[in-house]
C-alpha beads as a LAMMPS data file, in Angstrom:
LAMMPS data file: protein, C-alpha beads

411 atoms
410 bonds

1 atom types
1 bond types

-500.0 500.0 xlo xhi
-500.0 500.0 ylo yhi
-500.0 500.0 zlo zhi

Masses

1 110.0

Atoms # bond

1 1 1 444.551 194.739 145.125
2 1 1 442.006 193.207 147.513
3 1 1 439.886 196.313 148.093
4 1 1 440.557 198.156 144.851
5 1 1 442.235 201.510 144.295
6 1 1 441.751 204.089 147.028
7 1 1 439.558 206.946 145.830
8 1 1 441.145 210.310 146.723
9 1 1 439.370 213.605 146.188
10 1 1 439.297 217.119 147.583
11 1 1 437.041 217.462 150.577
12 1 1 437.243 220.614 152.709
13 1 1 439.911 223.275 152.979
14 1 1 440.178 223.113 156.707
15 1 1 442.003 221.485 159.604
16 1 1 440.318 219.651 162.448
17 1 1 441.982 220.599 165.750
18 1 1 441.035 218.229 168.569
19 1 1 441.880 219.163 172.169
20 1 1 441.387 216.897 175.175
21 1 1 441.032 219.055 178.286
22 1 1 441.354 218.062 181.922
23 1 1 438.366 218.437 184.213
24 1 1 438.332 221.601 186.335
25 1 1 437.293 221.499 190.002
26 1 1 434.180 223.385 191.105
27 1 1 436.211 225.762 193.267
28 1 1 438.495 226.550 190.357
29 1 1 435.490 227.020 188.053
30 1 1 434.169 229.712 190.410
31 1 1 437.559 231.406 190.388
32 1 1 437.540 231.355 186.564
33 1 1 434.163 233.114 186.527
34 1 1 431.740 230.214 186.036
35 1 1 428.724 230.800 188.340
36 1 1 428.000 228.023 190.809
37 1 1 431.113 226.125 189.752
38 1 1 429.240 224.527 186.850
39 1 1 430.722 223.582 183.472
40 1 1 429.023 225.128 180.417
41 1 1 426.630 223.037 178.382
42 1 1 427.762 221.242 175.230
43 1 1 428.326 223.506 172.231
44 1 1 428.006 222.966 168.481
45 1 1 428.137 226.163 166.469
46 1 1 430.258 228.487 164.385
47 1 1 432.553 230.963 166.133
48 1 1 433.999 234.256 164.903
49 1 1 437.427 234.542 166.506
50 1 1 439.207 237.712 167.572
51 1 1 441.113 237.628 164.273
52 1 1 437.776 237.843 162.402
53 1 1 438.073 234.254 161.160
54 1 1 435.092 231.904 161.159
55 1 1 435.773 228.621 162.968
56 1 1 433.530 225.634 163.578
57 1 1 433.231 224.584 167.224
58 1 1 432.175 221.346 168.941
59 1 1 432.489 221.062 172.722
60 1 1 431.172 218.200 174.783
61 1 1 431.851 216.738 178.206
62 1 1 432.887 213.186 179.013
63 1 1 433.331 211.396 182.345
64 1 1 437.011 212.106 182.927
65 1 1 437.885 214.926 180.520
66 1 1 436.272 217.304 178.028
67 1 1 436.602 217.540 174.247
68 1 1 436.952 220.686 172.174
69 1 1 437.049 220.420 168.364
70 1 1 437.778 223.459 166.197
71 1 1 437.684 223.424 162.397
72 1 1 439.540 226.498 161.121
73 1 1 440.808 226.859 157.575
74 1 1 444.461 226.286 156.781
75 1 1 444.823 229.996 156.025
76 1 1 443.527 230.926 159.482
77 1 1 446.104 228.734 161.194
78 1 1 448.911 229.968 158.964
79 1 1 448.063 233.566 159.884
80 1 1 448.295 232.487 163.534
81 1 1 451.863 231.244 162.977
82 1 1 451.017 227.601 162.483
83 1 1 452.701 226.008 159.461
84 1 1 449.870 223.557 158.801
85 1 1 451.623 220.403 159.975
86 1 1 449.321 217.676 161.216
87 1 1 449.887 216.139 164.650
88 1 1 448.048 212.848 164.865
89 1 1 448.163 210.278 167.642
90 1 1 450.670 208.048 165.847
91 1 1 452.882 210.999 164.899
92 1 1 452.960 211.979 168.557
93 1 1 454.269 208.525 169.444
94 1 1 457.185 208.835 167.054
95 1 1 460.571 210.361 167.817
96 1 1 460.267 213.926 169.113
97 1 1 461.364 216.643 166.684
98 1 1 462.234 219.958 168.424
99 1 1 460.799 221.994 165.544
100 1 1 457.581 219.988 165.595
101 1 1 457.402 220.321 169.385
102 1 1 457.541 224.115 169.069
103 1 1 454.808 223.994 166.444
104 1 1 452.644 221.978 168.813
105 1 1 453.215 224.516 171.593
106 1 1 451.887 227.231 169.277
107 1 1 448.897 225.050 168.411
108 1 1 448.110 224.578 172.117
109 1 1 448.372 228.325 172.640
110 1 1 445.934 228.876 169.763
111 1 1 443.485 226.403 171.321
112 1 1 443.714 228.140 174.716
113 1 1 442.870 231.481 173.117
114 1 1 439.842 230.028 171.352
115 1 1 438.659 228.327 174.545
116 1 1 438.795 231.622 176.443
117 1 1 436.868 233.379 173.671
118 1 1 433.976 230.884 173.667
119 1 1 433.914 230.232 177.424
120 1 1 435.375 226.733 177.653
121 1 1 437.025 226.221 181.073
122 1 1 440.745 225.377 181.038
123 1 1 442.856 225.428 184.203
124 1 1 446.362 226.366 183.039
125 1 1 447.749 225.730 186.540
126 1 1 447.227 221.973 186.060
127 1 1 449.782 219.702 184.461
128 1 1 450.398 220.216 180.727
129 1 1 448.635 223.616 180.903
130 1 1 445.252 221.989 181.547
131 1 1 445.417 219.489 178.677
132 1 1 445.585 215.719 179.143
133 1 1 448.951 214.013 178.812
134 1 1 450.698 214.030 175.425
135 1 1 450.315 212.857 172.719
136 1 1 446.541 213.013 173.261
137 1 1 446.524 216.653 174.378
138 1 1 446.201 218.401 170.998
139 1 1 445.960 216.805 167.559
140 1 1 445.268 218.180 164.104
141 1 1 443.685 216.344 161.198
142 1 1 443.835 217.442 157.580
143 1 1 440.370 217.513 155.989
144 1 1 441.520 218.840 152.612
145 1 1 441.245 215.326 151.114
146 1 1 439.013 212.354 151.676
147 1 1 440.290 208.815 151.089
148 1 1 437.731 206.131 150.437
149 1 1 438.066 202.413 149.700
150 1 1 435.846 201.061 146.953
151 1 1 435.143 197.863 148.888
152 1 1 434.874 197.120 152.600
153 1 1 434.827 193.300 152.560
154 1 1 436.829 190.732 150.619
155 1 1 437.190 186.953 150.645
156 1 1 437.925 183.975 148.413
157 1 1 437.501 180.567 149.992
158 1 1 437.404 176.987 148.716
159 1 1 434.338 174.794 149.257
160 1 1 434.027 173.394 152.752
161 1 1 434.500 169.817 151.507
162 1 1 437.634 170.620 149.456
163 1 1 440.566 168.350 150.346
164 1 1 444.113 168.673 149.032
165 1 1 444.620 164.944 149.634
166 1 1 441.839 164.073 147.221
167 1 1 441.958 167.006 144.760
168 1 1 445.563 168.167 145.056
169 1 1 446.777 171.740 145.628
170 1 1 444.319 174.578 145.082
171 1 1 444.560 175.866 141.504
172 1 1 441.882 178.556 141.530
173 1 1 442.236 182.257 142.291
174 1 1 444.401 183.217 145.236
175 1 1 442.679 182.380 148.496
176 1 1 441.781 185.353 150.710
177 1 1 440.602 184.983 154.292
178 1 1 437.514 187.066 155.123
179 1 1 438.664 190.641 155.817
180 1 1 436.282 193.457 156.700
181 1 1 437.151 197.158 156.883
182 1 1 435.269 199.331 159.392
183 1 1 435.336 203.012 160.306
184 1 1 438.468 204.976 159.380
185 1 1 439.808 201.923 157.551
186 1 1 437.068 202.446 154.930
187 1 1 436.754 206.224 154.731
188 1 1 439.081 208.868 156.149
189 1 1 438.203 211.356 157.531
190 1 1 435.327 209.313 158.826
191 1 1 433.760 211.033 161.832
192 1 1 433.238 214.710 161.032
193 1 1 429.822 214.232 159.387
194 1 1 428.327 213.211 162.740
195 1 1 427.532 209.644 161.619
196 1 1 430.711 207.942 162.814
197 1 1 429.068 205.588 165.319
198 1 1 426.288 204.715 162.887
199 1 1 428.705 203.834 160.089
200 1 1 431.049 202.011 162.439
201 1 1 428.445 199.762 164.070
202 1 1 426.675 199.015 160.794
203 1 1 430.019 198.115 159.243
204 1 1 430.728 195.714 162.114
205 1 1 427.317 194.076 161.792
206 1 1 427.677 193.781 158.004
207 1 1 431.048 192.047 158.402
208 1 1 429.527 189.621 160.933
209 1 1 426.607 188.970 158.569
210 1 1 428.945 188.062 155.712
211 1 1 431.083 185.817 157.903
212 1 1 427.991 184.072 159.313
213 1 1 426.877 183.154 155.791
214 1 1 430.200 182.171 154.227
215 1 1 429.280 178.476 154.383
216 1 1 425.512 178.861 154.709
217 1 1 424.471 177.198 151.463
218 1 1 420.847 178.354 151.888
219 1 1 421.929 182.012 151.689
220 1 1 419.836 183.873 149.114
221 1 1 420.978 187.514 149.438
222 1 1 417.331 188.137 150.343
223 1 1 415.099 187.901 153.396
224 1 1 414.200 184.218 152.879
225 1 1 416.560 181.215 152.562
226 1 1 416.641 179.057 149.439
227 1 1 417.425 175.428 148.684
228 1 1 421.173 174.682 148.641
229 1 1 422.837 175.181 145.250
230 1 1 426.382 174.905 143.892
231 1 1 429.369 176.545 145.515
232 1 1 429.932 178.940 142.607
233 1 1 426.327 180.177 142.762
234 1 1 426.654 180.632 146.513
235 1 1 429.836 182.698 146.139
236 1 1 428.212 184.900 143.490
237 1 1 425.289 185.678 145.791
238 1 1 427.670 186.585 148.609
239 1 1 429.739 188.815 146.320
240 1 1 426.594 190.552 145.056
241 1 1 425.627 191.477 148.620
242 1 1 428.908 193.234 149.471
243 1 1 428.422 196.456 147.429
244 1 1 424.806 196.747 148.588
245 1 1 425.740 196.639 152.256
246 1 1 428.646 199.012 151.656
247 1 1 426.389 201.570 149.996
248 1 1 423.689 201.386 152.679
249 1 1 426.220 201.643 155.507
250 1 1 428.085 204.600 154.008
251 1 1 424.923 206.497 153.033
252 1 1 423.169 205.906 156.373
253 1 1 420.144 204.080 154.957
254 1 1 418.945 202.933 158.379
255 1 1 415.290 202.616 159.293
256 1 1 413.582 205.437 161.163
257 1 1 413.307 203.145 164.184
258 1 1 417.047 202.521 164.045
259 1 1 417.815 206.234 163.865
260 1 1 415.520 206.934 166.830
261 1 1 416.644 203.874 168.790
262 1 1 413.122 202.613 169.565
263 1 1 410.271 200.690 167.974
264 1 1 407.607 202.879 166.385
265 1 1 404.127 202.880 167.905
266 1 1 402.653 202.018 164.501
267 1 1 405.472 199.685 163.485
268 1 1 405.162 195.950 162.904
269 1 1 406.594 194.981 166.294
270 1 1 404.242 197.122 168.382
271 1 1 401.269 196.303 166.134
272 1 1 401.760 192.578 166.664
273 1 1 402.472 192.953 170.384
274 1 1 399.313 195.025 170.866
275 1 1 397.266 192.239 169.270
276 1 1 398.877 189.597 171.473
277 1 1 398.864 191.527 174.750
278 1 1 396.768 194.363 176.048
279 1 1 398.805 197.438 177.060
280 1 1 401.975 195.748 175.779
281 1 1 405.206 197.294 177.001
282 1 1 407.526 198.496 174.250
283 1 1 410.645 196.255 174.040
284 1 1 414.089 197.769 173.733
285 1 1 415.270 198.297 170.168
286 1 1 418.476 196.389 169.447
287 1 1 420.973 196.622 166.609
288 1 1 421.007 193.186 164.993
289 1 1 423.401 191.437 162.633
290 1 1 420.741 190.799 159.980
291 1 1 420.748 193.805 157.585
292 1 1 417.100 193.086 156.727
293 1 1 416.280 194.527 160.172
294 1 1 418.527 197.632 159.890
295 1 1 418.446 199.156 156.401
296 1 1 415.205 200.697 155.163
297 1 1 415.316 199.297 151.566
298 1 1 415.943 195.772 152.881
299 1 1 413.363 196.017 155.669
300 1 1 410.692 196.824 153.080
301 1 1 411.497 193.549 151.315
302 1 1 411.078 191.546 154.510
303 1 1 408.153 193.215 156.288
304 1 1 405.301 192.159 153.990
305 1 1 405.219 188.633 155.388
306 1 1 404.521 189.985 158.888
307 1 1 401.306 191.710 157.834
308 1 1 397.850 190.194 157.601
309 1 1 395.621 187.992 159.712
310 1 1 397.975 185.029 160.191
311 1 1 399.912 186.724 162.962
312 1 1 400.944 183.559 164.808
313 1 1 402.320 181.961 161.650
314 1 1 404.292 185.078 160.665
315 1 1 405.275 186.457 164.028
316 1 1 408.121 188.973 163.945
317 1 1 411.310 187.604 165.594
318 1 1 411.421 190.527 168.039
319 1 1 407.823 189.851 169.070
320 1 1 408.515 186.130 169.485
321 1 1 411.581 186.826 171.607
322 1 1 409.750 189.400 173.751
323 1 1 406.833 187.075 174.464
324 1 1 409.183 184.198 175.289
325 1 1 411.166 186.309 177.754
326 1 1 408.025 187.507 179.507
327 1 1 406.631 183.974 179.664
328 1 1 409.843 182.766 181.283
329 1 1 409.675 185.593 183.831
330 1 1 406.065 184.707 184.730
331 1 1 406.585 180.939 184.926
332 1 1 410.023 180.837 186.496
333 1 1 410.396 178.812 189.690
334 1 1 412.445 179.811 192.696
335 1 1 416.099 179.017 192.089
336 1 1 417.371 175.965 193.963
337 1 1 421.086 175.291 193.989
338 1 1 422.372 171.783 193.350
339 1 1 423.166 169.658 196.359
340 1 1 426.776 169.045 197.352
341 1 1 427.455 165.323 196.953
342 1 1 431.128 164.841 197.737
343 1 1 434.371 166.664 198.519
344 1 1 437.665 165.057 197.459
345 1 1 435.885 161.756 196.985
346 1 1 434.229 161.780 200.404
347 1 1 430.458 161.644 200.454
348 1 1 428.712 164.487 202.231
349 1 1 425.703 163.727 204.417
350 1 1 422.785 165.383 202.667
351 1 1 420.677 167.683 204.842
352 1 1 417.968 169.787 203.269
353 1 1 416.874 173.189 204.469
354 1 1 413.653 171.695 205.855
355 1 1 415.651 169.100 207.830
356 1 1 417.708 171.921 209.306
357 1 1 414.557 173.798 210.378
358 1 1 413.070 170.686 211.995
359 1 1 416.308 169.978 213.807
360 1 1 416.592 173.492 215.159
361 1 1 412.915 173.546 216.180
362 1 1 413.304 170.313 218.117
363 1 1 415.973 171.942 220.270
364 1 1 413.720 174.779 221.432
365 1 1 411.562 172.851 224.010
366 1 1 414.661 171.224 225.478
367 1 1 416.304 174.588 225.874
368 1 1 413.182 175.996 227.583
369 1 1 413.073 173.145 230.118
370 1 1 416.766 173.271 230.842
371 1 1 416.768 177.010 231.527
372 1 1 416.405 177.828 235.311
373 1 1 413.532 180.130 236.375
374 1 1 414.467 183.774 237.010
375 1 1 415.243 184.633 240.646
376 1 1 414.361 188.068 242.059
377 1 1 417.341 189.853 243.634
378 1 1 417.269 190.107 247.491
379 1 1 416.842 193.585 249.037
380 1 1 418.367 194.220 252.535
381 1 1 415.714 194.908 255.236
382 1 1 417.335 198.131 256.655
383 1 1 417.401 199.647 253.158
384 1 1 413.769 198.694 252.634
385 1 1 412.737 200.316 255.956
386 1 1 414.659 203.503 255.120
387 1 1 412.943 203.889 251.734
388 1 1 409.482 203.185 253.235
389 1 1 410.007 205.761 256.026
390 1 1 411.108 208.400 253.526
391 1 1 408.059 207.864 251.339
392 1 1 405.708 208.022 254.383
393 1 1 407.214 211.349 255.510
394 1 1 406.844 212.799 252.029
395 1 1 403.222 211.710 251.909
396 1 1 402.403 213.261 255.310
397 1 1 404.086 216.525 254.328
398 1 1 402.009 216.661 251.135
399 1 1 398.779 216.073 253.102
400 1 1 399.646 218.859 255.572
401 1 1 400.280 221.389 252.821
402 1 1 396.990 220.562 251.104
403 1 1 395.029 220.870 254.411
404 1 1 396.584 224.296 255.184
405 1 1 395.763 225.495 251.688
406 1 1 392.118 224.348 252.030
407 1 1 391.731 226.089 255.397
408 1 1 393.108 229.377 254.055
409 1 1 390.747 229.328 251.075
410 1 1 387.709 228.623 253.334
411 1 1 388.470 231.556 255.724

Bonds

1 1 1 2
2 1 2 3
3 1 3 4
4 1 4 5
5 1 5 6
6 1 6 7
7 1 7 8
8 1 8 9
9 1 9 10
10 1 10 11
11 1 11 12
12 1 12 13
13 1 13 14
14 1 14 15
15 1 15 16
16 1 16 17
17 1 17 18
18 1 18 19
19 1 19 20
20 1 20 21
21 1 21 22
22 1 22 23
23 1 23 24
24 1 24 25
25 1 25 26
26 1 26 27
27 1 27 28
28 1 28 29
29 1 29 30
30 1 30 31
31 1 31 32
32 1 32 33
33 1 33 34
34 1 34 35
35 1 35 36
36 1 36 37
37 1 37 38
38 1 38 39
39 1 39 40
40 1 40 41
41 1 41 42
42 1 42 43
43 1 43 44
44 1 44 45
45 1 45 46
46 1 46 47
47 1 47 48
48 1 48 49
49 1 49 50
50 1 50 51
51 1 51 52
52 1 52 53
53 1 53 54
54 1 54 55
55 1 55 56
56 1 56 57
57 1 57 58
58 1 58 59
59 1 59 60
60 1 60 61
61 1 61 62
62 1 62 63
63 1 63 64
64 1 64 65
65 1 65 66
66 1 66 67
67 1 67 68
68 1 68 69
69 1 69 70
70 1 70 71
71 1 71 72
72 1 72 73
73 1 73 74
74 1 74 75
75 1 75 76
76 1 76 77
77 1 77 78
78 1 78 79
79 1 79 80
80 1 80 81
81 1 81 82
82 1 82 83
83 1 83 84
84 1 84 85
85 1 85 86
86 1 86 87
87 1 87 88
88 1 88 89
89 1 89 90
90 1 90 91
91 1 91 92
92 1 92 93
93 1 93 94
94 1 94 95
95 1 95 96
96 1 96 97
97 1 97 98
98 1 98 99
99 1 99 100
100 1 100 101
101 1 101 102
102 1 102 103
103 1 103 104
104 1 104 105
105 1 105 106
106 1 106 107
107 1 107 108
108 1 108 109
109 1 109 110
110 1 110 111
111 1 111 112
112 1 112 113
113 1 113 114
114 1 114 115
115 1 115 116
116 1 116 117
117 1 117 118
118 1 118 119
119 1 119 120
120 1 120 121
121 1 121 122
122 1 122 123
123 1 123 124
124 1 124 125
125 1 125 126
126 1 126 127
127 1 127 128
128 1 128 129
129 1 129 130
130 1 130 131
131 1 131 132
132 1 132 133
133 1 133 134
134 1 134 135
135 1 135 136
136 1 136 137
137 1 137 138
138 1 138 139
139 1 139 140
140 1 140 141
141 1 141 142
142 1 142 143
143 1 143 144
144 1 144 145
145 1 145 146
146 1 146 147
147 1 147 148
148 1 148 149
149 1 149 150
150 1 150 151
151 1 151 152
152 1 152 153
153 1 153 154
154 1 154 155
155 1 155 156
156 1 156 157
157 1 157 158
158 1 158 159
159 1 159 160
160 1 160 161
161 1 161 162
162 1 162 163
163 1 163 164
164 1 164 165
165 1 165 166
166 1 166 167
167 1 167 168
168 1 168 169
169 1 169 170
170 1 170 171
171 1 171 172
172 1 172 173
173 1 173 174
174 1 174 175
175 1 175 176
176 1 176 177
177 1 177 178
178 1 178 179
179 1 179 180
180 1 180 181
181 1 181 182
182 1 182 183
183 1 183 184
184 1 184 185
185 1 185 186
186 1 186 187
187 1 187 188
188 1 188 189
189 1 189 190
190 1 190 191
191 1 191 192
192 1 192 193
193 1 193 194
194 1 194 195
195 1 195 196
196 1 196 197
197 1 197 198
198 1 198 199
199 1 199 200
200 1 200 201
201 1 201 202
202 1 202 203
203 1 203 204
204 1 204 205
205 1 205 206
206 1 206 207
207 1 207 208
208 1 208 209
209 1 209 210
210 1 210 211
211 1 211 212
212 1 212 213
213 1 213 214
214 1 214 215
215 1 215 216
216 1 216 217
217 1 217 218
218 1 218 219
219 1 219 220
220 1 220 221
221 1 221 222
222 1 222 223
223 1 223 224
224 1 224 225
225 1 225 226
226 1 226 227
227 1 227 228
228 1 228 229
229 1 229 230
230 1 230 231
231 1 231 232
232 1 232 233
233 1 233 234
234 1 234 235
235 1 235 236
236 1 236 237
237 1 237 238
238 1 238 239
239 1 239 240
240 1 240 241
241 1 241 242
242 1 242 243
243 1 243 244
244 1 244 245
245 1 245 246
246 1 246 247
247 1 247 248
248 1 248 249
249 1 249 250
250 1 250 251
251 1 251 252
252 1 252 253
253 1 253 254
254 1 254 255
255 1 255 256
256 1 256 257
257 1 257 258
258 1 258 259
259 1 259 260
260 1 260 261
261 1 261 262
262 1 262 263
263 1 263 264
264 1 264 265
265 1 265 266
266 1 266 267
267 1 267 268
268 1 268 269
269 1 269 270
270 1 270 271
271 1 271 272
272 1 272 273
273 1 273 274
274 1 274 275
275 1 275 276
276 1 276 277
277 1 277 278
278 1 278 279
279 1 279 280
280 1 280 281
281 1 281 282
282 1 282 283
283 1 283 284
284 1 284 285
285 1 285 286
286 1 286 287
287 1 287 288
288 1 288 289
289 1 289 290
290 1 290 291
291 1 291 292
292 1 292 293
293 1 293 294
294 1 294 295
295 1 295 296
296 1 296 297
297 1 297 298
298 1 298 299
299 1 299 300
300 1 300 301
301 1 301 302
302 1 302 303
303 1 303 304
304 1 304 305
305 1 305 306
306 1 306 307
307 1 307 308
308 1 308 309
309 1 309 310
310 1 310 311
311 1 311 312
312 1 312 313
313 1 313 314
314 1 314 315
315 1 315 316
316 1 316 317
317 1 317 318
318 1 318 319
319 1 319 320
320 1 320 321
321 1 321 322
322 1 322 323
323 1 323 324
324 1 324 325
325 1 325 326
326 1 326 327
327 1 327 328
328 1 328 329
329 1 329 330
330 1 330 331
331 1 331 332
332 1 332 333
333 1 333 334
334 1 334 335
335 1 335 336
336 1 336 337
337 1 337 338
338 1 338 339
339 1 339 340
340 1 340 341
341 1 341 342
342 1 342 343
343 1 343 344
344 1 344 345
345 1 345 346
346 1 346 347
347 1 347 348
348 1 348 349
349 1 349 350
350 1 350 351
351 1 351 352
352 1 352 353
353 1 353 354
354 1 354 355
355 1 355 356
356 1 356 357
357 1 357 358
358 1 358 359
359 1 359 360
360 1 360 361
361 1 361 362
362 1 362 363
363 1 363 364
364 1 364 365
365 1 365 366
366 1 366 367
367 1 367 368
368 1 368 369
369 1 369 370
370 1 370 371
371 1 371 372
372 1 372 373
373 1 373 374
374 1 374 375
375 1 375 376
376 1 376 377
377 1 377 378
378 1 378 379
379 1 379 380
380 1 380 381
381 1 381 382
382 1 382 383
383 1 383 384
384 1 384 385
385 1 385 386
386 1 386 387
387 1 387 388
388 1 388 389
389 1 389 390
390 1 390 391
391 1 391 392
392 1 392 393
393 1 393 394
394 1 394 395
395 1 395 396
396 1 396 397
397 1 397 398
398 1 398 399
399 1 399 400
400 1 400 401
401 1 401 402
402 1 402 403
403 1 403 404
404 1 404 405
405 1 405 406
406 1 406 407
407 1 407 408
408 1 408 409
409 1 409 410
410 1 410 411
């Protein structure tokens, strides 16, 4: 009732088989025939299996385990002895059915065969045959239908100043707290088109944007605020914005900068920064709550005011924030912690760092005067005479050898 009837339609005649594989050690990778003990690079392609069936393949590595996603048709899996049952995460948490467990064993065996065909490393000597622990080891998702909600945000609130003591019980339409649907809650299956993160984050930001403006009476459904109006007019503007944001989020109407994750060299932000600073460093692009910074049709409505000669009067918020952060970094003073005044009600004698240096320096002359002069160790006279006699004999022997050598060379 809140979000309208769920739209159900045929999508793709295939099953999405997701396998979470344990990491394989480098030594084991060499034993499995992978040169240098290196994992293969990520894969995204079609694969013709040994049964002559075409299967989509996505393989990518994560920090602690690897993902393999196959998208065979239902007919392909049925020919492999798989009945077509779907094993999702929540179904795996439910009570174990022996028949279903046997079906899942066959599905794991099918995944292992496909992994060997395409060169994905799986160490079957590890626990659970090289898969992560159940129920996350192997799951299947049915893509034959797509379910889609017609709305992703709903609310019905009374005016902020409404009081039951003054006006009595609420007699309008049923009150609904703000509820926003994001990700799989809006569209299922949601992630196979490769835009799951984009849709998810934009949906989150759109929900935050609506909640931020629920009681913002200057909300205009446009880039600029307006003068406050009546509560009914305000609610109508909010309601008119919901389908627009839903459409832009679902269709991926992000700006080119948003898709690339960085500000364009010829964009408004870098153009203004280049005028304000020579060789300006490009700031990091950030996903913001305001949809007039994320969706291309809305950005075009807001960007005209940032063009022209009056740059300081119409400075882009990103430019203003960037300049402020750099000014703070250049003008910041050395951090100085606050002084400790008291502990458990007892005042602490305040001593600054400079006082400590002066105090320590004043101790140095006293320490130098108090220290006794170094005393040379005494050497016994017989030992001294023995060493002197030995050195004299060595010297005389050296002189004698040199004289004999000179005489022999002269004759």
